[in-house]
ChimeraX commands (.cxc) that place a marker at each C-alpha (Angstrom):
marker #1 position 192.47,45.15,37.17 radius 0.5
marker #1 position 189.41,42.46,37.40 radius 0.5
marker #1 position 189.93,41.87,41.29 radius 0.5
marker #1 position 190.21,45.79,41.61 radius 0.5
marker #1 position 187.13,46.21,39.92 radius 0.5
marker #1 position 185.32,43.35,42.22 radius 0.5
marker #1 position 186.73,44.78,45.07 radius 0.5
marker #1 position 185.32,48.52,44.24 radius 0.5
marker #1 position 182.05,46.99,43.64 radius 0.5
marker #1 position 181.93,45.27,47.17 radius 0.5
marker #1 position 182.94,48.55,48.89 radius 0.5
marker #1 position 180.25,50.62,47.18 radius 0.5
marker #1 position 177.92,48.28,48.05 radius 0.5
marker #1 position 178.72,47.93,51.53 radius 0.5
marker #1 position 178.58,51.83,52.09 radius 0.5
marker #1 position 175.11,51.62,50.25 radius 0.5
marker #1 position 174.01,49.16,52.74 radius 0.5
marker #1 position 175.31,50.95,55.67 radius 0.5
marker #1 position 173.24,54.23,54.75 radius 0.5
marker #1 position 170.05,52.84,54.03 radius 0.5
marker #1 position 170.14,51.19,57.31 radius 0.5
marker #1 position 171.14,54.66,59.31 radius 0.5
marker #1 position 168.23,56.28,57.14 radius 0.5
marker #1 position 165.77,53.70,58.29 radius 0.5
marker #1 position 166.90,53.96,61.90 radius 0.5
marker #1 position 166.60,57.56,62.17 radius 0.5
marker #1 position 170.13,58.11,62.48 radius 0.5
marker #1 position 170.33,60.74,59.87 radius 0.5
marker #1 position 168.73,64.34,60.71 radius 0.5
marker #1 position 165.94,66.06,58.81 radius 0.5
marker #1 position 166.89,69.05,56.71 radius 0.5
marker #1 position 164.82,72.08,57.69 radius 0.5
marker #1 position 164.77,75.50,56.02 radius 0.5
marker #1 position 167.58,77.65,56.48 radius 0.5
marker #1 position 170.39,75.24,56.26 radius 0.5
marker #1 position 170.00,73.70,60.16 radius 0.5
marker #1 position 169.02,70.28,60.94 radius 0.5
marker #1 position 167.02,68.54,63.62 radius 0.5
marker #1 position 166.04,65.27,64.73 radius 0.5
marker #1 position 162.21,64.15,64.33 radius 0.5
marker #1 position 160.36,65.82,67.37 radius 0.5
marker #1 position 159.32,63.59,69.85 radius 0.5
marker #1 position 156.09,65.65,70.47 radius 0.5
marker #1 position 154.73,64.82,67.03 radius 0.5
marker #1 position 150.74,64.26,67.12 radius 0.5
marker #1 position 148.75,61.86,65.55 radius 0.5
marker #1 position 148.67,64.17,62.45 radius 0.5
marker #1 position 152.49,63.48,62.17 radius 0.5
marker #1 position 153.13,67.11,62.49 radius 0.5
marker #1 position 155.42,68.15,65.42 radius 0.5
marker #1 position 153.46,70.43,68.02 radius 0.5
marker #1 position 155.41,73.49,67.37 radius 0.5
marker #1 position 153.96,73.54,63.83 radius 0.5
marker #1 position 150.64,72.58,64.52 radius 0.5
marker #1 position 149.84,74.90,67.41 radius 0.5
marker #1 position 152.08,78.11,66.87 radius 0.5
marker #1 position 152.76,80.60,69.94 radius 0.5
marker #1 position 150.11,83.44,69.99 radius 0.5
marker #1 position 151.85,86.58,68.57 radius 0.5
marker #1 position 153.18,88.90,71.08 radius 0.5
marker #1 position 151.33,91.73,69.88 radius 0.5
marker #1 position 148.02,90.11,71.01 radius 0.5
marker #1 position 149.54,90.37,74.93 radius 0.5
marker #1 position 149.20,93.80,76.88 radius 0.5
marker #1 position 152.14,95.35,77.51 radius 0.5
marker #1 position 153.39,95.09,80.99 radius 0.5
marker #1 position 153.57,99.18,81.27 radius 0.5
marker #1 position 152.47,102.23,79.38 radius 0.5
marker #1 position 152.54,105.79,79.80 radius 0.5
marker #1 position 151.33,108.13,77.62 radius 0.5
marker #1 position 152.71,111.83,77.42 radius 0.5
marker #1 position 149.92,113.90,78.38 radius 0.5
marker #1 position 150.26,117.37,79.94 radius 0.5
marker #1 position 148.50,118.12,83.02 radius 0.5
marker #1 position 146.20,120.57,84.41 radius 0.5
marker #1 position 143.94,121.01,87.57 radius 0.5
marker #1 position 140.60,122.12,86.96 radius 0.5
marker #1 position 141.44,124.84,89.63 radius 0.5
marker #1 position 144.64,126.29,87.72 radius 0.5
marker #1 position 144.60,129.20,90.12 radius 0.5
marker #1 position 143.00,127.62,93.04 radius 0.5
marker #1 position 139.84,129.38,92.26 radius 0.5
marker #1 position 137.36,126.40,93.66 radius 0.5
marker #1 position 134.76,128.78,94.85 radius 0.5
marker #1 position 133.94,129.49,91.01 radius 0.5
marker #1 position 131.39,126.75,89.75 radius 0.5
marker #1 position 133.03,126.99,86.26 radius 0.5
marker #1 position 136.24,125.71,88.00 radius 0.5
marker #1 position 134.98,123.54,91.01 radius 0.5
marker #1 position 132.85,121.47,88.70 radius 0.5
marker #1 position 135.00,121.86,85.55 radius 0.5
marker #1 position 136.39,118.21,85.51 radius 0.5
marker #1 position 135.05,117.61,82.43 radius 0.5
marker #1 position 136.57,120.82,80.55 radius 0.5
marker #1 position 140.01,120.13,82.26 radius 0.5
marker #1 position 139.99,116.36,81.00 radius 0.5
marker #1 position 139.33,117.67,77.50 radius 0.5
marker #1 position 141.95,119.98,77.65 radius 0.5
marker #1 position 144.42,117.77,78.46 radius 0.5
marker #1 position 143.29,115.25,75.98 radius 0.5
marker #1 position 143.64,117.89,73.04 radius 0.5
marker #1 position 146.85,119.00,74.27 radius 0.5
marker #1 position 148.28,115.50,73.64 radius 0.5
marker #1 position 146.46,115.79,70.19 radius 0.5
marker #1 position 148.48,118.69,69.61 radius 0.5
marker #1 position 151.72,117.92,71.30 radius 0.5
marker #1 position 151.57,121.17,73.13 radius 0.5
marker #1 position 151.93,122.04,76.82 radius 0.5
marker #1 position 149.54,123.53,78.89 radius 0.5
marker #1 position 150.51,126.82,81.38 radius 0.5
marker #1 position 147.92,127.73,84.19 radius 0.5
marker #1 position 146.58,130.60,82.23 radius 0.5
marker #1 position 145.70,129.35,79.18 radius 0.5
marker #1 position 144.22,126.45,81.11 radius 0.5
marker #1 position 142.03,128.96,83.09 radius 0.5
marker #1 position 141.09,130.92,79.95 radius 0.5
marker #1 position 140.15,127.48,78.22 radius 0.5
marker #1 position 137.88,126.62,80.83 radius 0.5
marker #1 position 136.12,129.90,81.13 radius 0.5
marker #1 position 136.03,129.93,77.22 radius 0.5
marker #1 position 134.54,126.46,76.83 radius 0.5
marker #1 position 131.89,127.29,79.81 radius 0.5
marker #1 position 130.73,130.00,77.93 radius 0.5
marker #1 position 130.43,127.80,74.82 radius 0.5
marker #1 position 128.49,125.21,76.88 radius 0.5
marker #1 position 126.06,128.15,77.64 radius 0.5
marker #1 position 125.44,129.27,74.26 radius 0.5
marker #1 position 125.17,125.92,72.64 radius 0.5
marker #1 position 123.65,123.60,75.50 radius 0.5
marker #1 position 122.17,126.10,77.60 radius 0.5
marker #1 position 122.75,127.62,80.86 radius 0.5
marker #1 position 123.67,126.06,84.36 radius 0.5
marker #1 position 124.98,122.72,83.13 radius 0.5
marker #1 position 127.84,121.75,84.81 radius 0.5
marker #1 position 128.16,117.95,85.08 radius 0.5
marker #1 position 128.25,116.42,81.57 radius 0.5
marker #1 position 127.77,112.52,81.31 radius 0.5
marker #1 position 130.50,110.84,79.22 radius 0.5
marker #1 position 128.11,110.85,76.20 radius 0.5
marker #1 position 127.42,114.55,76.57 radius 0.5
marker #1 position 131.36,115.27,77.19 radius 0.5
marker #1 position 132.27,113.30,74.20 radius 0.5
marker #1 position 130.00,115.34,72.28 radius 0.5
marker #1 position 131.36,118.57,73.86 radius 0.5
marker #1 position 134.85,117.72,72.43 radius 0.5
marker #1 position 133.50,116.95,68.75 radius 0.5
marker #1 position 131.45,120.81,69.08 radius 0.5
marker #1 position 134.07,122.42,70.53 radius 0.5
marker #1 position 137.24,121.30,69.21 radius 0.5
marker #1 position 135.76,119.77,66.17 radius 0.5
marker #1 position 137.80,116.68,66.65 radius 0.5
marker #1 position 135.80,113.76,65.57 radius 0.5
marker #1 position 138.19,110.75,66.73 radius 0.5
marker #1 position 136.45,110.36,69.85 radius 0.5
marker #1 position 133.96,107.70,70.99 radius 0.5
marker #1 position 131.78,106.15,74.02 radius 0.5
marker #1 position 131.99,102.66,75.63 radius 0.5
marker #1 position 129.34,101.23,77.95 radius 0.5
marker #1 position 129.76,99.25,80.99 radius 0.5
marker #1 position 133.14,98.38,80.78 radius 0.5
marker #1 position 135.89,97.18,83.14 radius 0.5
marker #1 position 139.46,98.17,83.86 radius 0.5
marker #1 position 141.06,95.59,81.73 radius 0.5
marker #1 position 139.12,97.44,78.68 radius 0.5
marker #1 position 140.79,100.56,79.76 radius 0.5
marker #1 position 144.24,98.85,79.58 radius 0.5
marker #1 position 143.03,97.46,76.37 radius 0.5
marker #1 position 142.49,100.95,75.09 radius 0.5
marker #1 position 145.82,102.05,76.75 radius 0.5
marker #1 position 147.87,99.24,74.88 radius 0.5
marker #1 position 146.61,100.21,71.48 radius 0.5
marker #1 position 147.99,104.26,72.38 radius 0.5
marker #1 position 144.29,105.40,73.07 radius 0.5
marker #1 position 143.78,107.99,75.67 radius 0.5
marker #1 position 141.01,107.08,78.13 radius 0.5
marker #1 position 138.49,109.73,79.91 radius 0.5
marker #1 position 136.56,107.98,82.56 radius 0.5
marker #1 position 133.39,109.28,84.95 radius 0.5
marker #1 position 133.93,108.22,88.74 radius 0.5
marker #1 position 132.53,108.49,92.21 radius 0.5
marker #1 position 135.37,110.51,93.42 radius 0.5
marker #1 position 134.88,109.81,96.97 radius 0.5
marker #1 position 135.32,105.98,96.38 radius 0.5
marker #1 position 139.04,106.98,95.02 radius 0.5
marker #1 position 140.02,108.13,98.59 radius 0.5
marker #1 position 142.47,110.71,97.48 radius 0.5
marker #1 position 143.84,112.28,100.34 radius 0.5
marker #1 position 144.37,115.60,98.36 radius 0.5
marker #1 position 141.01,115.88,97.90 radius 0.5
marker #1 position 138.66,118.03,100.25 radius 0.5
marker #1 position 136.99,115.65,101.86 radius 0.5
marker #1 position 134.96,113.47,101.44 radius 0.5
marker #1 position 135.59,114.03,97.60 radius 0.5
marker #1 position 133.39,114.79,94.51 radius 0.5
marker #1 position 130.52,112.59,93.94 radius 0.5
marker #1 position 130.71,113.44,90.37 radius 0.5
marker #1 position 134.00,113.54,88.56 radius 0.5
marker #1 position 136.35,112.86,85.73 radius 0.5
marker #1 position 139.95,112.27,84.93 radius 0.5
marker #1 position 142.15,111.14,82.48 radius 0.5
marker #1 position 143.98,107.59,82.49 radius 0.5
marker #1 position 147.28,107.92,80.86 radius 0.5
marker #1 position 148.97,104.67,81.63 radius 0.5
marker #1 position 149.02,101.60,83.49 radius 0.5
marker #1 position 151.61,99.37,85.38 radius 0.5
marker #1 position 150.66,95.87,85.47 radius 0.5
marker #1 position 153.62,94.68,87.97 radius 0.5
marker #1 position 152.06,97.04,90.58 radius 0.5
marker #1 position 148.43,96.60,89.43 radius 0.5
marker #1 position 147.78,100.34,89.32 radius 0.5
marker #1 position 146.32,102.75,86.65 radius 0.5
marker #1 position 148.45,105.88,86.06 radius 0.5
marker #1 position 146.14,109.15,85.66 radius 0.5
marker #1 position 146.05,112.88,84.99 radius 0.5
marker #1 position 143.56,113.81,87.98 radius 0.5
marker #1 position 142.45,117.41,87.82 radius 0.5
marker #1 position 140.77,117.22,91.19 radius 0.5
marker #1 position 144.14,118.25,92.80 radius 0.5
marker #1 position 147.09,120.18,92.03 radius 0.5
marker #1 position 149.01,117.12,92.92 radius 0.5
marker #1 position 147.09,114.92,90.17 radius 0.5
marker #1 position 150.07,114.75,87.03 radius 0.5
marker #1 position 150.52,111.00,86.92 radius 0.5
marker #1 position 148.85,109.86,90.07 radius 0.5
marker #1 position 148.28,106.37,90.64 radius 0.5
marker #1 position 145.16,104.31,91.74 radius 0.5
marker #1 position 145.02,100.54,92.32 radius 0.5
marker #1 position 143.33,98.95,89.38 radius 0.5
marker #1 position 140.32,96.98,91.50 radius 0.5
marker #1 position 139.68,100.29,93.41 radius 0.5
marker #1 position 139.47,102.40,90.68 radius 0.5
marker #1 position 136.97,99.93,88.75 radius 0.5
marker #1 position 134.90,99.72,92.12 radius 0.5
marker #1 position 134.80,103.62,91.56 radius 0.5
marker #1 position 133.99,103.64,88.10 radius 0.5
marker #1 position 130.53,105.49,87.58 radius 0.5
marker #1 position 128.98,107.47,84.47 radius 0.5
marker #1 position 126.67,110.28,86.07 radius 0.5
marker #1 position 123.94,112.46,84.13 radius 0.5
marker #1 position 124.25,115.81,82.56 radius 0.5
marker #1 position 122.92,118.67,84.78 radius 0.5
marker #1 position 123.79,120.41,87.88 radius 0.5
marker #1 position 124.20,117.92,90.29 radius 0.5
marker #1 position 121.21,115.66,89.42 radius 0.5
marker #1 position 120.74,112.50,91.03 radius 0.5
marker #1 position 122.24,108.82,89.74 radius 0.5
marker #1 position 119.68,106.09,89.65 radius 0.5
marker #1 position 121.75,103.45,88.20 radius 0.5
marker #1 position 125.39,102.61,87.96 radius 0.5
marker #1 position 127.02,102.55,84.32 radius 0.5
marker #1 position 131.04,102.22,83.78 radius 0.5
marker #1 position 131.32,104.24,80.90 radius 0.5
marker #1 position 134.33,105.67,79.46 radius 0.5
marker #1 position 135.38,108.25,76.60 radius 0.5
marker #1 position 138.01,106.98,74.05 radius 0.5
marker #1 position 140.13,109.48,72.12 radius 0.5
marker #1 position 142.29,108.15,69.35 radius 0.5
marker #1 position 145.23,109.93,67.75 radius 0.5
marker #1 position 144.65,111.62,64.58 radius 0.5
marker #1 position 146.77,108.56,62.84 radius 0.5
marker #1 position 144.11,106.06,64.16 radius 0.5
marker #1 position 141.50,108.24,61.89 radius 0.5
marker link #1:1,2 radius 0.2
marker link #1:2,3 radius 0.2
marker link #1:3,4 radius 0.2
marker link #1:4,5 radius 0.2
marker link #1:5,6 radius 0.2
marker link #1:6,7 radius 0.2
marker link #1:7,8 radius 0.2
marker link #1:8,9 radius 0.2
marker link #1:9,10 radius 0.2
marker link #1:10,11 radius 0.2
marker link #1:11,12 radius 0.2
marker link #1:12,13 radius 0.2
marker link #1:13,14 radius 0.2
marker link #1:14,15 radius 0.2
marker link #1:15,16 radius 0.2
marker link #1:16,17 radius 0.2
marker link #1:17,18 radius 0.2
marker link #1:18,19 radius 0.2
marker link #1:19,20 radius 0.2
marker link #1:20,21 radius 0.2
marker link #1:21,22 radius 0.2
marker link #1:22,23 radius 0.2
marker link #1:23,24 radius 0.2
marker link #1:24,25 radius 0.2
marker link #1:25,26 radius 0.2
marker link #1:26,27 radius 0.2
marker link #1:27,28 radius 0.2
marker link #1:28,29 radius 0.2
marker link #1:29,30 radius 0.2
marker link #1:30,31 radius 0.2
marker link #1:31,32 radius 0.2
marker link #1:32,33 radius 0.2
marker link #1:33,34 radius 0.2
marker link #1:34,35 radius 0.2
marker link #1:35,36 radius 0.2
marker link #1:36,37 radius 0.2
marker link #1:37,38 radius 0.2
marker link #1:38,39 radius 0.2
marker link #1:39,40 radius 0.2
marker link #1:40,41 radius 0.2
marker link #1:41,42 radius 0.2
marker link #1:42,43 radius 0.2
marker link #1:43,44 radius 0.2
marker link #1:44,45 radius 0.2
marker link #1:45,46 radius 0.2
marker link #1:46,47 radius 0.2
marker link #1:47,48 radius 0.2
marker link #1:48,49 radius 0.2
marker link #1:49,50 radius 0.2
marker link #1:50,51 radius 0.2
marker link #1:51,52 radius 0.2
marker link #1:52,53 radius 0.2
marker link #1:53,54 radius 0.2
marker link #1:54,55 radius 0.2
marker link #1:55,56 radius 0.2
marker link #1:56,57 radius 0.2
marker link #1:57,58 radius 0.2
marker link #1:58,59 radius 0.2
marker link #1:59,60 radius 0.2
marker link #1:60,61 radius 0.2
marker link #1:61,62 radius 0.2
marker link #1:62,63 radius 0.2
marker link #1:63,64 radius 0.2
marker link #1:64,65 radius 0.2
marker link #1:65,66 radius 0.2
marker link #1:66,67 radius 0.2
marker link #1:67,68 radius 0.2
marker link #1:68,69 radius 0.2
marker link #1:69,70 radius 0.2
marker link #1:70,71 radius 0.2
marker link #1:71,72 radius 0.2
marker link #1:72,73 radius 0.2
marker link #1:73,74 radius 0.2
marker link #1:74,75 radius 0.2
marker link #1:75,76 radius 0.2
marker link #1:76,77 radius 0.2
marker link #1:77,78 radius 0.2
marker link #1:78,79 radius 0.2
marker link #1:79,80 radius 0.2
marker link #1:80,81 radius 0.2
marker link #1:81,82 radius 0.2
marker link #1:82,83 radius 0.2
marker link #1:83,84 radius 0.2
marker link #1:84,85 radius 0.2
marker link #1:85,86 radius 0.2
marker link #1:86,87 radius 0.2
marker link #1:87,88 radius 0.2
marker link #1:88,89 radius 0.2
marker link #1:89,90 radius 0.2
marker link #1:90,91 radius 0.2
marker link #1:91,92 radius 0.2
marker link #1:92,93 radius 0.2
marker link #1:93,94 radius 0.2
marker link #1:94,95 radius 0.2
marker link #1:95,96 radius 0.2
marker link #1:96,97 radius 0.2
marker link #1:97,98 radius 0.2
marker link #1:98,99 radius 0.2
marker link #1:99,100 radius 0.2
marker link #1:100,101 radius 0.2
marker link #1:101,102 radius 0.2
marker link #1:102,103 radius 0.2
marker link #1:103,104 radius 0.2
marker link #1:104,105 radius 0.2
marker link #1:105,106 radius 0.2
marker link #1:106,107 radius 0.2
marker link #1:107,108 radius 0.2
marker link #1:108,109 radius 0.2
marker link #1:109,110 radius 0.2
marker link #1:110,111 radius 0.2
marker link #1:111,112 radius 0.2
marker link #1:112,113 radius 0.2
marker link #1:113,114 radius 0.2
marker link #1:114,115 radius 0.2
marker link #1:115,116 radius 0.2
marker link #1:116,117 radius 0.2
marker link #1:117,118 radius 0.2
marker link #1:118,119 radius 0.2
marker link #1:119,120 radius 0.2
marker link #1:120,121 radius 0.2
marker link #1:121,122 radius 0.2
marker link #1:122,123 radius 0.2
marker link #1:123,124 radius 0.2
marker link #1:124,125 radius 0.2
marker link #1:125,126 radius 0.2
marker link #1:126,127 radius 0.2
marker link #1:127,128 radius 0.2
marker link #1:128,129 radius 0.2
marker link #1:129,130 radius 0.2
marker link #1:130,131 radius 0.2
marker link #1:131,132 radius 0.2
marker link #1:132,133 radius 0.2
marker link #1:133,134 radius 0.2
marker link #1:134,135 radius 0.2
marker link #1:135,136 radius 0.2
marker link #1:136,137 radius 0.2
marker link #1:137,138 radius 0.2
marker link #1:138,139 radius 0.2
marker link #1:139,140 radius 0.2
marker link #1:140,141 radius 0.2
marker link #1:141,142 radius 0.2
marker link #1:142,143 radius 0.2
marker link #1:143,144 radius 0.2
marker link #1:144,145 radius 0.2
marker link #1:145,146 radius 0.2
marker link #1:146,147 radius 0.2
marker link #1:147,148 radius 0.2
marker link #1:148,149 radius 0.2
marker link #1:149,150 radius 0.2
marker link #1:150,151 radius 0.2
marker link #1:151,152 radius 0.2
marker link #1:152,153 radius 0.2
marker link #1:153,154 radius 0.2
marker link #1:154,155 radius 0.2
marker link #1:155,156 radius 0.2
marker link #1:156,157 radius 0.2
marker link #1:157,158 radius 0.2
marker link #1:158,159 radius 0.2
marker link #1:159,160 radius 0.2
marker link #1:160,161 radius 0.2
marker link #1:161,162 radius 0.2
marker link #1:162,163 radius 0.2
marker link #1:163,164 radius 0.2
marker link #1:164,165 radius 0.2
marker link #1:165,166 radius 0.2
marker link #1:166,167 radius 0.2
marker link #1:167,168 radius 0.2
marker link #1:168,169 radius 0.2
marker link #1:169,170 radius 0.2
marker link #1:170,171 radius 0.2
marker link #1:171,172 radius 0.2
marker link #1:172,173 radius 0.2
marker link #1:173,174 radius 0.2
marker link #1:174,175 radius 0.2
marker link #1:175,176 radius 0.2
marker link #1:176,177 radius 0.2
marker link #1:177,178 radius 0.2
marker link #1:178,179 radius 0.2
marker link #1:179,180 radius 0.2
marker link #1:180,181 radius 0.2
marker link #1:181,182 radius 0.2
marker link #1:182,183 radius 0.2
marker link #1:183,184 radius 0.2
marker link #1:184,185 radius 0.2
marker link #1:185,186 radius 0.2
marker link #1:186,187 radius 0.2
marker link #1:187,188 radius 0.2
marker link #1:188,189 radius 0.2
marker link #1:189,190 radius 0.2
marker link #1:190,191 radius 0.2
marker link #1:191,192 radius 0.2
marker link #1:192,193 radius 0.2
marker link #1:193,194 radius 0.2
marker link #1:194,195 radius 0.2
marker link #1:195,196 radius 0.2
marker link #1:196,197 radius 0.2
marker link #1:197,198 radius 0.2
marker link #1:198,199 radius 0.2
marker link #1:199,200 radius 0.2
marker link #1:200,201 radius 0.2
marker link #1:201,202 radius 0.2
marker link #1:202,203 radius 0.2
marker link #1:203,204 radius 0.2
marker link #1:204,205 radius 0.2
marker link #1:205,206 radius 0.2
marker link #1:206,207 radius 0.2
marker link #1:207,208 radius 0.2
marker link #1:208,209 radius 0.2
marker link #1:209,210 radius 0.2
marker link #1:210,211 radius 0.2
marker link #1:211,212 radius 0.2
marker link #1:212,213 radius 0.2
marker link #1:213,214 radius 0.2
marker link #1:214,215 radius 0.2
marker link #1:215,216 radius 0.2
marker link #1:216,217 radius 0.2
marker link #1:217,218 radius 0.2
marker link #1:218,219 radius 0.2
marker link #1:219,220 radius 0.2
marker link #1:220,221 radius 0.2
marker link #1:221,222 radius 0.2
marker link #1:222,223 radius 0.2
marker link #1:223,224 radius 0.2
marker link #1:224,225 radius 0.2
marker link #1:225,226 radius 0.2
marker link #1:226,227 radius 0.2
marker link #1:227,228 radius 0.2
marker link #1:228,229 radius 0.2
marker link #1:229,230 radius 0.2
marker link #1:230,231 radius 0.2
marker link #1:231,232 radius 0.2
marker link #1:232,233 radius 0.2
marker link #1:233,234 radius 0.2
marker link #1:234,235 radius 0.2
marker link #1:235,236 radius 0.2
marker link #1:236,237 radius 0.2
marker link #1:237,238 radius 0.2
marker link #1:238,239 radius 0.2
marker link #1:239,240 radius 0.2
marker link #1:240,241 radius 0.2
marker link #1:241,242 radius 0.2
marker link #1:242,243 radius 0.2
marker link #1:243,244 radius 0.2
marker link #1:244,245 radius 0.2
marker link #1:245,246 radius 0.2
marker link #1:246,247 radius 0.2
marker link #1:247,248 radius 0.2
marker link #1:248,249 radius 0.2
marker link #1:249,250 radius 0.2
marker link #1:250,251 radius 0.2
marker link #1:251,252 radius 0.2
marker link #1:252,253 radius 0.2
marker link #1:253,254 radius 0.2
marker link #1:254,255 radius 0.2
marker link #1:255,256 radius 0.2
marker link #1:256,257 radius 0.2
marker link #1:257,258 radius 0.2
marker link #1:258,259 radius 0.2
marker link #1:259,260 radius 0.2
marker link #1:260,261 radius 0.2
marker link #1:261,262 radius 0.2
view
């Protein structure tokens, strides 16, 4: 029995020595949360922490989505083709607001109710702001939305770029943009195109470098795509009035946020 005890003590001591040696040499994994095992990282820095712990990857929510398309109903600014009537010929601001509000209300647009709403809005403008004002700047168009629709979740951003439009769309906001329509080179415009125009940007496609718009300047304007660089070059606000001269270039936009963002 005494010999047996001695043998057991020797075996236990030998096993303890082997375990100590393996631990010192890094042969045993490091226990990490979740019950998984991983060897010490070869990317450890001078802090002693693995790089993956020191510098976590950015959250995916900070990266713009590759494709966005908001469900926005479309109308032309001349729903029945009444382009000779100045209320429709210069009705891009009103048509853009109608599309934005129908998006807010989740309701469709027919040619008949778009036409009657453009007429009603034009009459409201004459009574509220004075007659013979057919063009409205981004600031005044946003104010028209507040006054006519009593919708307050709208703001203006000044001197922006296409990347700012993409950022707003990524957040689920709609963007209304004043532009120099002649620079857009839309083949469906009556040549050479409108110098003062406003449209709704409803999405983007980063793979194709395109913005997706509802362009009221043509009956073919539903989900009409423009090259991002071309669109940015065409962005230009204009003064309120009736074909007033444009003396400076400011790339301003109207941001319309859904009620849930209030």
